[in-house]
N, C-alpha and C positions, 0 to 999 in steps of 0.2 A: 329157228332162232331169229330170223329177220322177218319183219312183217310191215305192212303199211298201216299207219295209225288210222283209226276211225275218224270220220269227218274230213279226211284228207281230200282235197280237190285236185291234187297234182298226181296223176297216175304215172306220168313219164316226165323226164327232164329233157333238156335240149330245146331246139327251136320248134320242133314239130308239136302241134297240138296245144300251143300255149294260149291262143286267142280264145276268149270266152265266147259262148254262144250269144247271139244278139236277138234271137226270136223272143217276142214278148211273152209267149206261153212258157218257154223255158225259164225266163226271168221270174215269172210269177211263181213257178214251182220252187225255184231256188229260194225266193224270198220267203215263202211259207216255211220251208225247211229251216232257214236261218232264224226266223221268228220263233219257231218251236224250240230250237236249241237254246236261244237266249231266254226263253220263258223260265227255265230252271235256275237262272242266275239271279243274284241279288241286283236290283237296279242300281244301288249305290256302288257296287263293285264294277258294273259295266260302265257307269259314268266316270268312275275313277280311271278305268282302263282308257277311255276316250281322252280324258285329261292328260294322262301320261303319254299316250301316243301323240297327241297334239303338241305336248311340251317338247318331245324329242324332235318332231318335225320342225317346229318354229326355231328351236335351238340350233339345229343343224343348218337351217337356212341363214340364220344370223352368223354362224361360224363361217359359212361360205362367203358372206358379205365381208366379214372381218378379214378373211384371207385376201380378198381382192383389194382391201384397204391397207394391206401390209401391216395389219395389227397382229397377224398370226404368221409365224415363220415355219420353215421346214415343210414336211409333208402333212397333208390333212385329208383324211378319208371319212366320208359321211355315212350315216345310217339311213339315208333317205330311201324309203321303200321297204325297210326292214322293221318299222316301228311295232308292228304286231308281234313279230318274232321276239324283239327285244323285251317288250313288256310281258309277253307270255312267259318267256324263260325266267325273267327275274321274279315274277309272281309265284313261281314254283319253288323258290329257294327260301330258306330261313335266313335271318340276318347273320347267323353264325356260320352259314355255309360259305364256301370259298368260290371265287370266280376268277378264272384266267381267260383273257381274251386276246384277240389279235389287235392290230393297229386301228381297226374300225370300231372304237369302243366308247365314244362320247355318250351315246344313248344308254349303253349298259351302265356306265358310271352313274348317270342320273337315276336310272331305274333301280339301281342297287342301293341308293340312298344318299349319294353325295349331292350336296347343294349345287344347283346349277351355276351359281356365282363362282364357286370354287373350281368347277370344271372349266368355265369360260376363262377364269383367271389363269388356269394352267395353259390353256391355248394361247393366251396373250403373253405367256412367259413371265407372270408376276408372282411375287413371293406368297401371295394368299392362295395360290393354286394347290391342287392335291399333291403335287410333288415339288412345291415351293418354286414353281416356275422353271425347274431344271429339266423336266421331262417332256413337256409339250404334248402335242396331239396324240402321239403314239405310245406314250408311257405314263398313263394314269395309274395311280397306286394309292390305296387307302386301306390300311389294316383294320380301321374301325368298322368298316362295312364289309370287310372280307374280299375287297377287290385287290388281288395280288398281281396286278400288272396288265397293261396292254403291252404287246411285244411287236417290235418293228420287223424282226426277222421272221420270215414265213415259217410257221410251225415251232418257233422258239418256245412258245408257251406249253407245248404238249408234254415234253419230258418233265418240266417243272410241275405241271398239274398232276401228273402221275406220281411224282415224288411227294407232293403234298398229300395225296391220297394214301401213300405208303406211311407217311408220318401219322395220319389219323388212325390208320389200322394199328400201327405200332403202339400208339398211346391208348388205344381202346376208346376213342372218341366216337360220337355219333354224327359228326359233320359229314357233308358230302361236297365233293369238288365238281363244279361244272366247268368244262373246258370248251370254249367256243372257238371256232375256226372257220375259214372260208373253204369253198369247194376245192380250190387249187391245192390246198394243204394236204389233201388226202393222197397225193402222189409222191410225197417225200418220205424218206426212210424213217424219220423220227415218228411219224404218224403210225406206221406199222409196228415199229419197235415198242412204242408206248402201248398200243392196243394189245400187243402180245403179252407184255409183262403185266398189264392190268388184269387181263383175263387169267393168266397163270397164277397170280398171287391174290386174286379176288379183292381188288382194291375199289373203294367207294368213289368212283369217278364216272361221270356221264359226259361223253364226248359229243359235242353238238356241232354239226356241220351246217352252216348257213349257205345253202346252194342258191345263188342268184344267177345261175346259168353261165357265169363268166368268171374265169380266173384272169384278172386284169382284162386283156382283150381277147382271150382264147376261150371258146365255148367248151363246156364240159364234155360234149360229145366228141370234140376233137382232141381232148387231152386225156380222157379216161375210157378205158376199154369197157368198164362197167359204169355207165353214167347214172344208174340209180344207186347212189353212193351208200345208202344205208345197208345195202346187201353185203358190203365189205365186212360187216360185223360177223357174218357167217364163218369167215376164214378163221376166226378166233373163238368160235363157239360162244359168241357174245350176242345178246339180244339187240336187235336193231329195228328201228321204225322210221317211217317217213311221214311227215305231217305238212299240212298246208300252212306255210309261214305267214300267209295273209290273214289267218284266222286266229286272233289272240286267245280265244277260249280253247280252241283245239291245241294250240301250242302249250298253253298252261296245263291242260289235262295230260297231254303226252309227256311233257317234261316232268310234271309232278309225279306221275306214276313211276317213271324211271328213277327219279331222284329218291323217292321214298323206298323203292325196292333196293336201291344201292345202300340206303341208310340202314335198312333192316337186315340185309343179307351180305353186304359188302361186295356184291357182284356189279361189275361195270356194265355200261350199256352205251349204245350209240343212237343218236337222234339226228335225222336229216330234216331241216326245215327249208322248204322251197318257197322262194319269193323272188321278186324282180328287184334289180338295182335301178333306181330311177335316174341316176346320173352316171358319169364316168367313174373309173376306178378311184380317182382322187379329184380334188377340186379343180386341178389344172388339166384334167383329161377331157377333151372334147367328145370322146366316144364316137369317133367317125367310123369305127369298125362295126357299129350297130346298124342294122337295117331299119328303115322307117316302120316296118311291121313290128319289129321287136320293140322299138321305142313306144309305139302306140299301145302294144300289149301291156307294157309296164305302166303306162298312164292309166289304162283301163282298170288295171289291178290295184291301183292306189289303195293301200289298206286303211289309211286314215279317212279318206273320203267315203270308202265303202262302209266302214264301221259306223261312221256318222249317219249314213243313210239307213243302215240296219237298225240303229237305236231309235231313230225317228219313226221308222216303219213299225217297230215293235212297241211304240208308245213309251219307251224308256226315257226319251228326250223329245222335246219339241224344238222348233227352230230357234225360239228365244233362249231356251236353255242351252242349246249347243253353242249359240253365239256368245252367251255369257261365259261359258267355259273357255271359249277361244279368246275372249277379251282378257280373262284372268291369266291365261297362259302367256299371251303376248306381253302383258305387264310383267310377269315373272321373268321372261327372257330379256325384256328391256332392263329390268333391275340387275340381271346377271351381267349384261354388257356394261352397265354403269359401274357396277362393282369392280369388274375387271379393269375398266378404264382408269378408275381412281386408285387402284392398287399399285404399290411401288415395284420397280424392277429389282432384281437381285443385285446385291453389291458385288462387283467383280472380285472382291477379296474373298468371297465365299465359294469361288468356282470349284475348288478342290475339296470342300468340306464333306462332300458325300461320295467321294470316289470309292471309299471302303466303308463297310458297315461298322467295323471296329478299327481302332488305330493300327497302322502297319508301320513297322520301323523302316526308316529311310525311304519312305514314299516320296516320289518326285513331285514338286509343285512348280516346276519350271514352265513358264509360258513359252509359246513358239518363238518369240523374239528375244528371249533371255539367253545370255551366254551359257555355255555348257559348264564352264569353270569360272 
């Protein structure tokens, strides 16, 4: 039931065996293999993947800057180091498919089709944001593109994603739900309950675990008895795979295969994408729990820089072409920041307008300083 996806470069998780080989001979062999794999892909598609990955990278860097400038409040978690996973996963979905994510969702929102300006405006708490500035970093939501929420509670999205898959099955639709989560989420009860019910009822949902080796500051090896997380699918007689999360094409292939199988059969699946987290758990986390070796391994595995080099080596891009894409991306991010800066703040009078989806009798609109009677 569970297997490792082809082209996966991560045979094990945890701190052991993470560092890439540095011998020139091994690098040349790997480079030839990568060029062969890319040869079957459309150059336009590959260039677009590089553009999207670069956009997520530059956007998240500006989000970190905005947070330090106090333009972004609350918590803020970035997709730095997960760009290949983000773009690969979203490339496997139709626009009509549904996405549920955790709180690390800015890149997913952009790759699912939300304009970067609307995403940045939501981070800034402005009315032009995806949730009218009321959700912030952890609560992106846009029904037009099928993003049904980022969730701040660990695992809060999993039962809801399973319920959405049940609704699709009940209505006889052909949509698929993709439910993204972090590695730490696999140890909570809702994860196992949802996996169990999805398998029992044959629901069209693909559970995706982004394994960046760390649940906040705790390594997967220290928190999970089975650190190869995709193997947990076996307990529910569910198909499971592990894929190299630094390889955008491999992620797209694996996710696409599982998504289409769920679409055709209604059977759920689990995909584990393994990559490094380049920064701390959140913007304010200095990540002092990480060793220098671990930090260096994450830097060496940088998926954006690696993909850029691969495309140039495969003659899909040259230096000028890559630089032009990067200039265009930087301009798009600058425009997103300007849009957010120029957008209005919500009127305090609208604070309670979206407490309930539909009107509720006698709902309280009392502010903390207001008298009870």
